[in-house]
PDB file of N, CA, C and O in Angstrom, chain B, residues numbered from 101:
ATOM      1  N   MET B 101      96.329 104.952  65.553  1.00  0.00           N
ATOM      2  CA  MET B 101      95.839 105.074  66.913  1.00  0.00           C
ATOM      3  C   MET B 101      96.905 104.556  67.849  1.00  0.00           C
ATOM      4  O   MET B 101      97.373 103.429  67.691  1.00  0.00           O
ATOM      5  N   ASN B 102      97.293 105.351  68.812  1.00  0.00           N
ATOM      6  CA  ASN B 102      98.296 104.941  69.776  1.00  0.00           C
ATOM      7  C   ASN B 102      97.585 104.503  71.037  1.00  0.00           C
ATOM      8  O   ASN B 102      97.014 105.334  71.743  1.00  0.00           O
ATOM      9  N   ILE B 103      97.607 103.206  71.339  1.00  0.00           N
ATOM     10  CA  ILE B 103      96.906 102.728  72.523  1.00  0.00           C
ATOM     11  C   ILE B 103      97.862 102.201  73.575  1.00  0.00           C
ATOM     12  O   ILE B 103      97.463 101.429  74.447  1.00  0.00           O
ATOM     13  N   GLN B 104      99.111 102.606  73.502  1.00  0.00           N
ATOM     14  CA  GLN B 104     100.078 102.228  74.523  1.00  0.00           C
ATOM     15  C   GLN B 104      99.818 103.059  75.770  1.00  0.00           C
ATOM     16  O   GLN B 104      99.858 104.288  75.723  1.00  0.00           O
ATOM     17  N   ILE B 105      99.553 102.388  76.884  1.00  0.00           N
ATOM     18  CA  ILE B 105      99.247 103.070  78.128  1.00  0.00           C
ATOM     19  C   ILE B 105     100.069 102.447  79.235  1.00  0.00           C
ATOM     20  O   ILE B 105     100.182 101.225  79.333  1.00  0.00           O
ATOM     21  N   ASN B 106     100.630 103.284  80.051  1.00  0.00           N
ATOM     22  CA  ASN B 106     101.348 102.811  81.220  1.00  0.00           C
ATOM     23  C   ASN B 106     100.488 103.133  82.435  1.00  0.00           C
ATOM     24  O   ASN B 106     100.470 104.276  82.890  1.00  0.00           O
ATOM     25  N   PRO B 107      99.766 102.129  82.974  1.00  0.00           N
ATOM     26  CA  PRO B 107      98.840 102.397  84.070  1.00  0.00           C
ATOM     27  C   PRO B 107      99.535 102.898  85.328  1.00  0.00           C
ATOM     28  O   PRO B 107      98.889 103.511  86.177  1.00  0.00           O
ATOM     29  N   SER B 108     100.823 102.656  85.470  1.00  0.00           N
ATOM     30  CA  SER B 108     101.520 103.129  86.665  1.00  0.00           C
ATOM     31  C   SER B 108     101.696 104.639  86.647  1.00  0.00           C
ATOM     32  O   SER B 108     102.052 105.231  87.666  1.00  0.00           O
ATOM     33  N   ASP B 109     101.454 105.269  85.508  1.00  0.00           N
ATOM     34  CA  ASP B 109     101.569 106.719  85.412  1.00  0.00           C
ATOM     35  C   ASP B 109     100.395 107.443  86.068  1.00  0.00           C
ATOM     36  O   ASP B 109     100.488 108.634  86.364  1.00  0.00           O
ATOM     37  N   MET B 110      99.290 106.728  86.297  1.00  0.00           N
ATOM     38  CA  MET B 110      98.107 107.351  86.875  1.00  0.00           C
ATOM     39  C   MET B 110      97.583 106.486  88.010  1.00  0.00           C
ATOM     40  O   MET B 110      97.702 105.262  87.966  1.00  0.00           O
ATOM     41  N   PRO B 111      97.001 107.119  89.030  1.00  0.00           N
ATOM     42  CA  PRO B 111      96.332 106.325  90.056  1.00  0.00           C
ATOM     43  C   PRO B 111      95.183 105.542  89.432  1.00  0.00           C
ATOM     44  O   PRO B 111      94.565 105.996  88.469  1.00  0.00           O
ATOM     45  N   ALA B 112      94.901 104.368  89.982  1.00  0.00           N
ATOM     46  CA  ALA B 112      93.884 103.479  89.405  1.00  0.00           C
ATOM     47  C   ALA B 112      92.526 104.154  89.283  1.00  0.00           C
ATOM     48  O   ALA B 112      91.798 103.900  88.323  1.00  0.00           O
ATOM     49  N   ASN B 113      92.170 105.013  90.242  1.00  0.00           N
ATOM     50  CA  ASN B 113      90.849 105.638  90.192  1.00  0.00           C
ATOM     51  C   ASN B 113      90.774 106.784  89.190  1.00  0.00           C
ATOM     52  O   ASN B 113      89.695 107.337  88.977  1.00  0.00           O
ATOM     53  N   GLN B 114      91.895 107.156  88.568  1.00  0.00           N
ATOM     54  CA  GLN B 114      91.888 108.246  87.600  1.00  0.00           C
ATOM     55  C   GLN B 114      92.054 107.763  86.161  1.00  0.00           C
ATOM     56  O   GLN B 114      92.108 108.578  85.241  1.00  0.00           O
ATOM     57  N   ILE B 115      92.133 106.474  85.961  1.00  0.00           N
ATOM     58  CA  ILE B 115      92.227 105.950  84.602  1.00  0.00           C
ATOM     59  C   ILE B 115      90.835 106.015  83.981  1.00  0.00           C
ATOM     60  O   ILE B 115      89.869 105.505  84.547  1.00  0.00           O
ATOM     61  N   SER B 116      90.744 106.638  82.832  1.00  0.00           N
ATOM     62  CA  SER B 116      89.445 106.812  82.184  1.00  0.00           C
ATOM     63  C   SER B 116      88.955 105.498  81.580  1.00  0.00           C
ATOM     64  O   SER B 116      89.722 104.556  81.385  1.00  0.00           O
ATOM     65  N   LEU B 117      87.671 105.464  81.296  1.00  0.00           N
ATOM     66  CA  LEU B 117      87.083 104.299  80.638  1.00  0.00           C
ATOM     67  C   LEU B 117      87.779 104.039  79.312  1.00  0.00           C
ATOM     68  O   LEU B 117      88.074 102.893  78.971  1.00  0.00           O
ATOM     69  N   ASN B 118      88.037 105.095  78.573  1.00  0.00           N
ATOM     70  CA  ASN B 118      88.723 104.980  77.288  1.00  0.00           C
ATOM     71  C   ASN B 118      90.094 104.318  77.464  1.00  0.00           C
ATOM     72  O   ASN B 118      90.469 103.447  76.679  1.00  0.00           O
ATOM     73  N   ASP B 119      90.836 104.731  78.488  1.00  0.00           N
ATOM     74  CA  ASP B 119      92.155 104.148  78.745  1.00  0.00           C
ATOM     75  C   ASP B 119      92.055 102.686  79.168  1.00  0.00           C
ATOM     76  O   ASP B 119      92.887 101.868  78.775  1.00  0.00           O
ATOM     77  N   LYS B 120      91.046 102.354  79.961  1.00  0.00           N
ATOM     78  CA  LYS B 120      90.854 100.959  80.374  1.00  0.00           C
ATOM     79  C   LYS B 120      90.577 100.078  79.157  1.00  0.00           C
ATOM     80  O   LYS B 120      91.101  98.969  79.052  1.00  0.00           O
ATOM     81  N   ILE B 121      89.756 100.574  78.249  1.00  0.00           N
ATOM     82  CA  ILE B 121      89.450  99.819  77.031  1.00  0.00           C
ATOM     83  C   ILE B 121      90.713  99.628  76.208  1.00  0.00           C
ATOM     84  O   ILE B 121      90.960  98.539  75.690  1.00  0.00           O
ATOM     85  N   LYS B 122      91.505 100.666  76.085  1.00  0.00           N
ATOM     86  CA  LYS B 122      92.754 100.561  75.330  1.00  0.00           C
ATOM     87  C   LYS B 122      93.714  99.572  75.975  1.00  0.00           C
ATOM     88  O   LYS B 122      94.465  98.896  75.272  1.00  0.00           O
ATOM     89  N   GLN B 123      93.705  99.477  77.301  1.00  0.00           N
ATOM     90  CA  GLN B 123      94.530  98.484  77.986  1.00  0.00           C
ATOM     91  C   GLN B 123      94.086  97.073  77.611  1.00  0.00           C
ATOM     92  O   GLN B 123      94.915  96.199  77.356  1.00  0.00           O
ATOM     93  N   ILE B 124      92.785  96.862  77.580  1.00  0.00           N
ATOM     94  CA  ILE B 124      92.251  95.546  77.209  1.00  0.00           C
ATOM     95  C   ILE B 124      92.676  95.195  75.791  1.00  0.00           C
ATOM     96  O   ILE B 124      93.129  94.080  75.533  1.00  0.00           O
ATOM     97  N   LEU B 125      92.532  96.140  74.875  1.00  0.00           N
ATOM     98  CA  LEU B 125      92.924  95.891  73.488  1.00  0.00           C
ATOM     99  C   LEU B 125      94.423  95.645  73.372  1.00  0.00           C
ATOM    100  O   LEU B 125      94.849  94.786  72.601  1.00  0.00           O
ATOM    101  N   SER B 126      95.223  96.385  74.123  1.00  0.00           N
ATOM    102  CA  SER B 126      96.679  96.202  74.082  1.00  0.00           C
ATOM    103  C   SER B 126      97.066  94.796  74.506  1.00  0.00           C
ATOM    104  O   SER B 126      98.028  94.227  73.990  1.00  0.00           O
ATOM    105  N   ALA B 127      96.312  94.236  75.449  1.00  0.00           N
ATOM    106  CA  ALA B 127      96.614  92.890  75.932  1.00  0.00           C
ATOM    107  C   ALA B 127      96.234  91.819  74.912  1.00  0.00           C
ATOM    108  O   ALA B 127      96.794  90.723  74.927  1.00  0.00           O
ATOM    109  N   LYS B 128      95.291  92.127  74.033  1.00  0.00           N
ATOM    110  CA  LYS B 128      94.801  91.121  73.087  1.00  0.00           C
ATOM    111  C   LYS B 128      95.363  91.261  71.680  1.00  0.00           C
ATOM    112  O   LYS B 128      95.176  90.375  70.846  1.00  0.00           O
ATOM    113  N   LEU B 129      96.050  92.364  71.409  1.00  0.00           N
ATOM    114  CA  LEU B 129      96.551  92.610  70.059  1.00  0.00           C
ATOM    115  C   LEU B 129      98.071  92.635  70.029  1.00  0.00           C
ATOM    116  O   LEU B 129      98.726  92.914  71.033  1.00  0.00           O
ATOM    117  N   THR B 130      98.611  92.339  68.866  1.00  0.00           N
ATOM    118  CA  THR B 130     100.058  92.425  68.676  1.00  0.00           C
ATOM    119  C   THR B 130     100.430  93.877  68.374  1.00  0.00           C
ATOM    120  O   THR B 130      99.580  94.660  67.951  1.00  0.00           O
ATOM    121  N   PRO B 131     101.694  94.237  68.588  1.00  0.00           N
ATOM    122  CA  PRO B 131     102.114  95.604  68.251  1.00  0.00           C
ATOM    123  C   PRO B 131     101.856  95.962  66.785  1.00  0.00           C
ATOM    124  O   PRO B 131     101.514  97.105  66.481  1.00  0.00           O
ATOM    125  N   SER B 132     102.015  95.003  65.881  1.00  0.00           N
ATOM    126  CA  SER B 132     101.775  95.305  64.462  1.00  0.00           C
ATOM    127  C   SER B 132     100.293  95.578  64.188  1.00  0.00           C
ATOM    128  O   SER B 132      99.968  96.408  63.340  1.00  0.00           O
ATOM    129  N   GLN B 133      99.396  94.890  64.894  1.00  0.00           N
ATOM    130  CA  GLN B 133      97.967  95.152  64.733  1.00  0.00           C
ATOM    131  C   GLN B 133      97.621  96.543  65.267  1.00  0.00           C
ATOM    132  O   GLN B 133      96.824  97.266  64.670  1.00  0.00           O
ATOM    133  N   ILE B 134      98.223  96.903  66.386  1.00  0.00           N
ATOM    134  CA  ILE B 134      97.981  98.224  66.965  1.00  0.00           C
ATOM    135  C   ILE B 134      98.497  99.302  66.023  1.00  0.00           C
ATOM    136  O   ILE B 134      97.832 100.312  65.794  1.00  0.00           O
ATOM    137  N   GLU B 135      99.684  99.076  65.481  1.00  0.00           N
ATOM    138  CA  GLU B 135     100.272 100.048  64.557  1.00  0.00           C
ATOM    139  C   GLU B 135      99.425 100.206  63.297  1.00  0.00           C
ATOM    140  O   GLU B 135      99.265 101.315  62.786  1.00  0.00           O
ATOM    141  N   ALA B 136      98.879  99.088  62.796  1.00  0.00           N
ATOM    142  CA  ALA B 136      98.040  99.139  61.593  1.00  0.00           C
ATOM    143  C   ALA B 136      96.752  99.923  61.851  1.00  0.00           C
ATOM    144  O   ALA B 136      96.230 100.582  60.951  1.00  0.00           O
ATOM    145  N   GLY B 137      96.244  99.847  63.081  1.00  0.00           N
ATOM    146  CA  GLY B 137      95.042 100.600  63.421  1.00  0.00           C
ATOM    147  C   GLY B 137      93.743  99.897  63.089  1.00  0.00           C
ATOM    148  O   GLY B 137      92.668 100.483  63.217  1.00  0.00           O
ATOM    149  N   TYR B 138      93.830  98.652  62.667  1.00  0.00           N
ATOM    150  CA  TYR B 138      92.616  97.900  62.357  1.00  0.00           C
ATOM    151  C   TYR B 138      92.860  96.415  62.605  1.00  0.00           C
ATOM    152  O   TYR B 138      94.002  95.972  62.721  1.00  0.00           O
ATOM    153  N   VAL B 139      91.774  95.659  62.684  1.00  0.00           N
ATOM    154  CA  VAL B 139      91.847  94.201  62.751  1.00  0.00           C
ATOM    155  C   VAL B 139      90.872  93.635  61.737  1.00  0.00           C
ATOM    156  O   VAL B 139      89.960  94.322  61.278  1.00  0.00           O
ATOM    157  N   CYS B 140      91.076  92.380  61.397  1.00  0.00           N
ATOM    158  CA  CYS B 140      90.169  91.669  60.493  1.00  0.00           C
ATOM    159  C   CYS B 140      89.142  90.898  61.320  1.00  0.00           C
ATOM    160  O   CYS B 140      89.156  90.950  62.550  1.00  0.00           O
ATOM    161  N   THR B 141      88.274  90.199  60.647  1.00  0.00           N
ATOM    162  CA  THR B 141      87.173  89.497  61.295  1.00  0.00           C
ATOM    163  C   THR B 141      87.650  88.524  62.365  1.00  0.00           C
ATOM    164  O   THR B 141      87.131  88.541  63.481  1.00  0.00           O
ATOM    165  N   LYS B 142      88.619  87.682  62.053  1.00  0.00           N
ATOM    166  CA  LYS B 142      89.070  86.677  63.023  1.00  0.00           C
ATOM    167  C   LYS B 142      89.615  87.311  64.296  1.00  0.00           C
ATOM    168  O   LYS B 142      89.348  86.832  65.398  1.00  0.00           O
ATOM    169  N   GLU B 143      90.381  88.391  64.142  1.00  0.00           N
ATOM    170  CA  GLU B 143      90.924  89.065  65.321  1.00  0.00           C
ATOM    171  C   GLU B 143      89.809  89.679  66.161  1.00  0.00           C
ATOM    172  O   GLU B 143      89.865  89.655  67.391  1.00  0.00           O
ATOM    173  N   LEU B 144      88.793  90.231  65.490  1.00  0.00           N
ATOM    174  CA  LEU B 144      87.695  90.846  66.233  1.00  0.00           C
ATOM    175  C   LEU B 144      86.879  89.794  66.980  1.00  0.00           C
ATOM    176  O   LEU B 144      86.403  90.054  68.085  1.00  0.00           O
ATOM    177  N   THR B 145      86.714  88.622  66.397  1.00  0.00           N
ATOM    178  CA  THR B 145      86.000  87.565  67.125  1.00  0.00           C
ATOM    179  C   THR B 145      86.750  87.207  68.401  1.00  0.00           C
ATOM    180  O   THR B 145      86.131  86.904  69.421  1.00  0.00           O
ATOM    181  N   TYR B 146      88.085  87.239  68.350  1.00  0.00           N
ATOM    182  CA  TYR B 146      88.901  86.970  69.535  1.00  0.00           C
ATOM    183  C   TYR B 146      88.711  88.073  70.577  1.00  0.00           C
ATOM    184  O   TYR B 146      88.538  87.788  71.762  1.00  0.00           O
ATOM    185  N   ILE B 147      88.744  89.314  70.141  1.00  0.00           N
ATOM    186  CA  ILE B 147      88.609  90.447  71.064  1.00  0.00           C
ATOM    187  C   ILE B 147      87.244  90.426  71.751  1.00  0.00           C
ATOM    188  O   ILE B 147      87.151  90.640  72.960  1.00  0.00           O
ATOM    189  N   LEU B 148      86.190  90.169  70.983  1.00  0.00           N
ATOM    190  CA  LEU B 148      84.826  90.234  71.510  1.00  0.00           C
ATOM    191  C   LEU B 148      84.318  88.904  72.053  1.00  0.00           C
ATOM    192  O   LEU B 148      83.257  88.856  72.674  1.00  0.00           O
ATOM    193  N   SER B 149      85.059  87.833  71.828  1.00  0.00           N
ATOM    194  CA  SER B 149      84.613  86.487  72.208  1.00  0.00           C
ATOM    195  C   SER B 149      83.251  86.189  71.587  1.00  0.00           C
ATOM    196  O   SER B 149      82.325  85.739  72.262  1.00  0.00           O
ATOM    197  N   CYS B 150      83.156  86.449  70.297  1.00  0.00           N
ATOM    198  CA  CYS B 150      81.925  86.159  69.567  1.00  0.00           C
ATOM    199  C   CYS B 150      82.281  85.331  68.332  1.00  0.00           C
ATOM    200  O   CYS B 150      83.451  85.032  68.092  1.00  0.00           O
ATOM    201  N   THR B 151      81.284  84.973  67.570  1.00  0.00           N
ATOM    202  CA  THR B 151      81.520  84.164  66.376  1.00  0.00           C
ATOM    203  C   THR B 151      81.559  85.044  65.131  1.00  0.00           C
ATOM    204  O   THR B 151      81.114  86.192  65.144  1.00  0.00           O
ATOM    205  N   GLU B 152      82.102  84.477  64.057  1.00  0.00           N
ATOM    206  CA  GLU B 152      82.088  85.182  62.771  1.00  0.00           C
ATOM    207  C   GLU B 152      80.653  85.387  62.300  1.00  0.00           C
ATOM    208  O   GLU B 152      80.352  86.362  61.611  1.00  0.00           O
ATOM    209  N   LYS B 153      79.771  84.467  62.672  1.00  0.00           N
ATOM    210  CA  LYS B 153      78.361  84.590  62.296  1.00  0.00           C
ATOM    211  C   LYS B 153      77.746  85.849  62.922  1.00  0.00           C
ATOM    212  O   LYS B 153      76.937  86.528  62.289  1.00  0.00           O
ATOM    213  N   THR B 154      78.126  86.152  64.153  1.00  0.00           N
ATOM    214  CA  THR B 154      77.638  87.371  64.808  1.00  0.00           C
ATOM    215  C   THR B 154      78.073  88.600  64.031  1.00  0.00           C
ATOM    216  O   THR B 154      77.268  89.496  63.781  1.00  0.00           O
ATOM    217  N   LEU B 155      79.348  88.648  63.645  1.00  0.00           N
ATOM    218  CA  LEU B 155      79.848  89.799  62.888  1.00  0.00           C
ATOM    219  C   LEU B 155      79.162  89.897  61.533  1.00  0.00           C
ATOM    220  O   LEU B 155      78.864  90.995  61.061  1.00  0.00           O
ATOM    221  N   SER B 156      78.914  88.760  60.911  1.00  0.00           N
ATOM    222  CA  SER B 156      78.212  88.740  59.629  1.00  0.00           C
ATOM    223  C   SER B 156      76.793  89.292  59.783  1.00  0.00           C
ATOM    224  O   SER B 156      76.320  90.054  58.941  1.00  0.00           O
ATOM    225  N   ARG B 157      76.131  88.901  60.856  1.00  0.00           N
ATOM    226  CA  ARG B 157      74.770  89.385  61.118  1.00  0.00           C
ATOM    227  C   ARG B 157      74.788  90.903  61.355  1.00  0.00           C
ATOM    228  O   ARG B 157      73.920  91.621  60.860  1.00  0.00           O
ATOM    229  N   TRP B 158      75.779  91.383  62.110  1.00  0.00           N
ATOM    230  CA  TRP B 158      75.901  92.823  62.336  1.00  0.00           C
ATOM    231  C   TRP B 158      76.114  93.559  61.021  1.00  0.00           C
ATOM    232  O   TRP B 158      75.498  94.598  60.783  1.00  0.00           O
ATOM    233  N   ARG B 159      76.984  93.026  60.162  1.00  0.00           N
ATOM    234  CA  ARG B 159      77.243  93.680  58.867  1.00  0.00           C
ATOM    235  C   ARG B 159      75.958  93.773  58.060  1.00  0.00           C
ATOM    236  O   ARG B 159      75.670  94.806  57.456  1.00  0.00           O
ATOM    237  N   GLN B 160      75.187  92.689  58.051  1.00  0.00           N
ATOM    238  CA  GLN B 160      73.937  92.671  57.287  1.00  0.00           C
ATOM    239  C   GLN B 160      72.942  93.681  57.846  1.00  0.00           C
ATOM    240  O   GLN B 160      72.290  94.399  57.089  1.00  0.00           O
ATOM    241  N   GLN B 161      72.826  93.736  59.168  1.00  0.00           N
ATOM    242  CA  GLN B 161      71.897  94.685  59.776  1.00  0.00           C
ATOM    243  C   GLN B 161      72.325  96.125  59.500  1.00  0.00           C
ATOM    244  O   GLN B 161      71.478  96.979  59.238  1.00  0.00           O
ATOM    245  N   ARG B 162      73.614  96.402  59.556  1.00  0.00           N
ATOM    246  CA  ARG B 162      74.108  97.751  59.260  1.00  0.00           C
ATOM    247  C   ARG B 162      73.864  98.087  57.788  1.00  0.00           C
ATOM    248  O   ARG B 162      73.505  99.217  57.455  1.00  0.00           O
ATOM    249  N   LYS B 163      74.060  97.096  56.909  1.00  0.00           N
ATOM    250  CA  LYS B 163      73.823  97.302  55.481  1.00  0.00           C
ATOM    251  C   LYS B 163      72.354  97.635  55.224  1.00  0.00           C
ATOM    252  O   LYS B 163      72.031  98.411  54.325  1.00  0.00           O
ATOM    253  N   ASN B 164      71.470  97.037  56.026  1.00  0.00           N
ATOM    254  CA  ASN B 164      70.034  97.276  55.887  1.00  0.00           C
ATOM    255  C   ASN B 164      69.578  98.555  56.588  1.00  0.00           C
ATOM    256  O   ASN B 164      68.381  98.840  56.637  1.00  0.00           O
ATOM    257  N   GLY B 165      70.524  99.328  57.130  1.00  0.00           N
ATOM    258  CA  GLY B 165      70.181 100.625  57.688  1.00  0.00           C
ATOM    259  C   GLY B 165      70.220 100.754  59.194  1.00  0.00           C
ATOM    260  O   GLY B 165      70.072 101.863  59.708  1.00  0.00           O
ATOM    261  N   ASN B 166      70.412  99.663  59.925  1.00  0.00           N
ATOM    262  CA  ASN B 166      70.456  99.737  61.381  1.00  0.00           C
ATOM    263  C   ASN B 166      71.894 100.006  61.828  1.00  0.00           C
ATOM    264  O   ASN B 166      72.651  99.073  62.095  1.00  0.00           O
ATOM    265  N   LYS B 167      72.264 101.277  61.908  1.00  0.00           N
ATOM    266  CA  LYS B 167      73.646 101.668  62.234  1.00  0.00           C
ATOM    267  C   LYS B 167      73.944 101.569  63.724  1.00  0.00           C
ATOM    268  O   LYS B 167      75.073 101.827  64.140  1.00  0.00           O
ATOM    269  N   ASN B 168      72.954 101.200  64.536  1.00  0.00           N
ATOM    270  CA  ASN B 168      73.153 101.083  65.981  1.00  0.00           C
ATOM    271  C   ASN B 168      73.604  99.694  66.397  1.00  0.00           C
ATOM    272  O   ASN B 168      73.763  99.431  67.589  1.00  0.00           O
ATOM    273  N   VAL B 169      73.812  98.812  65.451  1.00  0.00           N
ATOM    274  CA  VAL B 169      74.185  97.434  65.752  1.00  0.00           C
ATOM    275  C   VAL B 169      75.654  97.220  65.424  1.00  0.00           C
ATOM    276  O   VAL B 169      76.124  97.596  64.350  1.00  0.00           O
ATOM    277  N   GLY B 170      76.366  96.616  66.353  1.00  0.00           N
ATOM    278  CA  GLY B 170      77.731  96.190  66.074  1.00  0.00           C
ATOM    279  C   GLY B 170      78.726  97.305  65.852  1.00  0.00           C
ATOM    280  O   GLY B 170      78.559  98.428  66.326  1.00  0.00           O
ATOM    281  N   ILE B 171      79.771  96.958  65.111  1.00  0.00           N
ATOM    282  CA  ILE B 171      80.898  97.845  64.857  1.00  0.00           C
ATOM    283  C   ILE B 171      80.976  98.106  63.360  1.00  0.00           C
ATOM    284  O   ILE B 171      80.878  97.171  62.565  1.00  0.00           O
ATOM    285  N   PRO B 172      81.152  99.365  62.964  1.00  0.00           N
ATOM    286  CA  PRO B 172      81.307  99.644  61.534  1.00  0.00           C
ATOM    287  C   PRO B 172      82.499  98.881  60.959  1.00  0.00           C
ATOM    288  O   PRO B 172      83.527  98.727  61.618  1.00  0.00           O
ATOM    289  N   CYS B 173      82.350  98.415  59.742  1.00  0.00           N
ATOM    290  CA  CYS B 173      83.465  97.739  59.081  1.00  0.00           C
ATOM    291  C   CYS B 173      83.565  98.255  57.652  1.00  0.00           C
ATOM    292  O   CYS B 173      82.634  98.842  57.101  1.00  0.00           O
ATOM    293  N   TYR B 174      84.719  98.013  57.090  1.00  0.00           N
ATOM    294  CA  TYR B 174      84.999  98.489  55.741  1.00  0.00           C
ATOM    295  C   TYR B 174      85.588  97.332  54.966  1.00  0.00           C
ATOM    296  O   TYR B 174      86.505  96.662  55.441  1.00  0.00           O
ATOM    297  N   GLN B 175      85.066  97.093  53.775  1.00  0.00           N
ATOM    298  CA  GLN B 175      85.595  96.016  52.949  1.00  0.00           C
ATOM    299  C   GLN B 175      86.693  96.592  52.062  1.00  0.00           C
ATOM    300  O   GLN B 175      86.447  97.432  51.196  1.00  0.00           O
ATOM    301  N   ILE B 176      87.907  96.116  52.303  1.00  0.00           N
ATOM    302  CA  ILE B 176      89.076  96.586  51.573  1.00  0.00           C
ATOM    303  C   ILE B 176      89.776  95.374  50.979  1.00  0.00           C
ATOM    304  O   ILE B 176      90.202  94.470  51.697  1.00  0.00           O
ATOM    305  N   MET B 177      89.886  95.369  49.661  1.00  0.00           N
ATOM    306  CA  MET B 177      90.525  94.260  48.945  1.00  0.00           C
ATOM    307  C   MET B 177      89.938  92.904  49.353  1.00  0.00           C
ATOM    308  O   MET B 177      90.669  91.933  49.549  1.00  0.00           O
ATOM    309  N   GLY B 178      88.612  92.857  49.476  1.00  0.00           N
ATOM    310  CA  GLY B 178      87.914  91.608  49.750  1.00  0.00           C
ATOM    311  C   GLY B 178      87.888  91.175  51.204  1.00  0.00           C
ATOM    312  O   GLY B 178      87.305  90.138  51.520  1.00  0.00           O
ATOM    313  N   LYS B 179      88.507  91.945  52.105  1.00  0.00           N
ATOM    314  CA  LYS B 179      88.505  91.595  53.527  1.00  0.00           C
ATOM    315  C   LYS B 179      87.835  92.706  54.325  1.00  0.00           C
ATOM    316  O   LYS B 179      87.977  93.890  54.020  1.00  0.00           O
ATOM    317  N   TYR B 180      87.104  92.295  55.352  1.00  0.00           N
ATOM    318  CA  TYR B 180      86.482  93.273  56.233  1.00  0.00           C
ATOM    319  C   TYR B 180      87.507  93.756  57.242  1.00  0.00           C
ATOM    320  O   TYR B 180      88.226  92.959  57.845  1.00  0.00           O
ATOM    321  N   ARG B 181      87.565  95.064  57.418  1.00  0.00           N
ATOM    322  CA  ARG B 181      88.485  95.689  58.369  1.00  0.00           C
ATOM    323  C   ARG B 181      87.655  96.437  59.414  1.00  0.00           C
ATOM    324  O   ARG B 181      86.674  97.109  59.095  1.00  0.00           O
ATOM    325  N   TYR B 182      88.076  96.298  60.656  1.00  0.00           N
ATOM    326  CA  TYR B 182      87.431  96.985  61.771  1.00  0.00           C
ATOM    327  C   TYR B 182      88.485  97.882  62.408  1.00  0.00           C
ATOM    328  O   TYR B 182      89.487  97.394  62.931  1.00  0.00           O
ATOM    329  N   PHE B 183      88.262  99.182  62.367  1.00  0.00           N
ATOM    330  CA  PHE B 183      89.247 100.118  62.894  1.00  0.00           C
ATOM    331  C   PHE B 183      89.197 100.147  64.419  1.00  0.00           C
ATOM    332  O   PHE B 183      88.127 100.069  65.023  1.00  0.00           O
ATOM    333  N   LEU B 184      90.371 100.260  65.026  1.00  0.00           N
ATOM    334  CA  LEU B 184      90.471 100.216  66.480  1.00  0.00           C
ATOM    335  C   LEU B 184      89.668 101.334  67.144  1.00  0.00           C
ATOM    336  O   LEU B 184      89.080 101.122  68.204  1.00  0.00           O
ATOM    337  N   ASP B 185      89.637 102.500  66.544  1.00  0.00           N
ATOM    338  CA  ASP B 185      88.840 103.599  67.109  1.00  0.00           C
ATOM    339  C   ASP B 185      87.361 103.229  67.173  1.00  0.00           C
ATOM    340  O   ASP B 185      86.675 103.578  68.134  1.00  0.00           O
ATOM    341  N   ASP B 186      86.866 102.526  66.155  1.00  0.00           N
ATOM    342  CA  ASP B 186      85.466 102.089  66.146  1.00  0.00           C
ATOM    343  C   ASP B 186      85.221 101.020  67.206  1.00  0.00           C
ATOM    344  O   ASP B 186      84.149 100.977  67.811  1.00  0.00           O
ATOM    345  N   ILE B 187      86.208 100.159  67.432  1.00  0.00           N
ATOM    346  CA  ILE B 187      86.084  99.120  68.459  1.00  0.00           C
ATOM    347  C   ILE B 187      86.033  99.763  69.840  1.00  0.00           C
ATOM    348  O   ILE B 187      85.209  99.387  70.673  1.00  0.00           O
ATOM    349  N   VAL B 188      86.913 100.731  70.082  1.00  0.00           N
ATOM    350  CA  VAL B 188      86.901 101.453  71.362  1.00  0.00           C
ATOM    351  C   VAL B 188      85.545 102.123  71.561  1.00  0.00           C
ATOM    352  O   VAL B 188      84.974 102.050  72.649  1.00  0.00           O
ATOM    353  N   GLN B 189      85.028 102.771  70.524  1.00  0.00           N
ATOM    354  CA  GLN B 189      83.729 103.441  70.627  1.00  0.00           C
ATOM    355  C   GLN B 189      82.613 102.441  70.909  1.00  0.00           C
ATOM    356  O   GLN B 189      81.687 102.745  71.661  1.00  0.00           O
ATOM    357  N   TYR B 190      82.691 101.256  70.316  1.00  0.00           N
ATOM    358  CA  TYR B 190      81.696 100.210  70.573  1.00  0.00           C
ATOM    359  C   TYR B 190      81.687  99.839  72.058  1.00  0.00           C
ATOM    360  O   TYR B 190      80.625  99.729  72.672  1.00  0.00           O
ATOM    361  N   PHE B 191      82.880  99.648  72.626  1.00  0.00           N
ATOM    362  CA  PHE B 191      82.961  99.320  74.047  1.00  0.00           C
ATOM    363  C   PHE B 191      82.367 100.440  74.899  1.00  0.00           C
ATOM    364  O   PHE B 191      81.623 100.175  75.844  1.00  0.00           O
ATOM    365  N   ILE B 192      82.688 101.672  74.573  1.00  0.00           N
ATOM    366  CA  ILE B 192      82.170 102.812  75.339  1.00  0.00           C
ATOM    367  C   ILE B 192      80.651 102.891  75.219  1.00  0.00           C
ATOM    368  O   ILE B 192      79.954 103.053  76.221  1.00  0.00           O
ATOM    369  N   ASP B 193      80.142 102.778  74.004  1.00  0.00           N
ATOM    370  CA  ASP B 193      78.697 102.879  73.772  1.00  0.00           C
ATOM    371  C   ASP B 193      77.916 101.768  74.454  1.00  0.00           C
ATOM    372  O   ASP B 193      76.764 101.960  74.846  1.00  0.00           O
ATOM    373  N   ASN B 194      78.544 100.607  74.596  1.00  0.00           N
ATOM    374  CA  ASN B 194      77.845  99.462  75.176  1.00  0.00           C
ATOM    375  C   ASN B 194      78.241  99.198  76.618  1.00  0.00           C
ATOM    376  O   ASN B 194      77.864  98.176  77.192  1.00  0.00           O
ATOM    377  N   MET B 195      79.001 100.117  77.207  1.00  0.00           N
ATOM    378  CA  MET B 195      79.382 100.050  78.627  1.00  0.00           C
ATOM    379  C   MET B 195      79.977  98.706  79.013  1.00  0.00           C
ATOM    380  O   MET B 195      79.663  98.156  80.069  1.00  0.00           O
ATOM    381  N   ILE B 196      80.839  98.182  78.150  1.00  0.00           N
ATOM    382  CA  ILE B 196      81.485  96.896  78.424  1.00  0.00           C
ATOM    383  C   ILE B 196      82.743  97.164  79.209  1.00  0.00           C
ATOM    384  O   ILE B 196      83.463  96.229  79.559  1.00  0.00           O
TER     385      ILE B 196
END
C-alpha cells in the first residue's frame, strides 16, 4: 500500500477522506512499516490511542462472529498483524 501523499498537490478542500486518513497514518508510521503494509498490536495501539486489551477484546468478538467490531487481524508466526488497508477502512467506516 502506497500512502505517500503530498497535500500541496491538491487544494485542501479536494483532499479525500481516504487521503486524509493516509496522511494521519504516514505521520504515525515509519517508512519501513508503510512499506511492509501492516503493523503489529503495539503499533496499532499507538495509532488508535487504545490499549492492547481493547484489541484483544475486538479479536475475541470477531472470532465469535461479530465482524463489525474493530479491525480484522491475521495471526502470522505467532504475532497479530493488522494490514494498513484494513486500518484505513476502519477509519472510513467509523467516520474518524
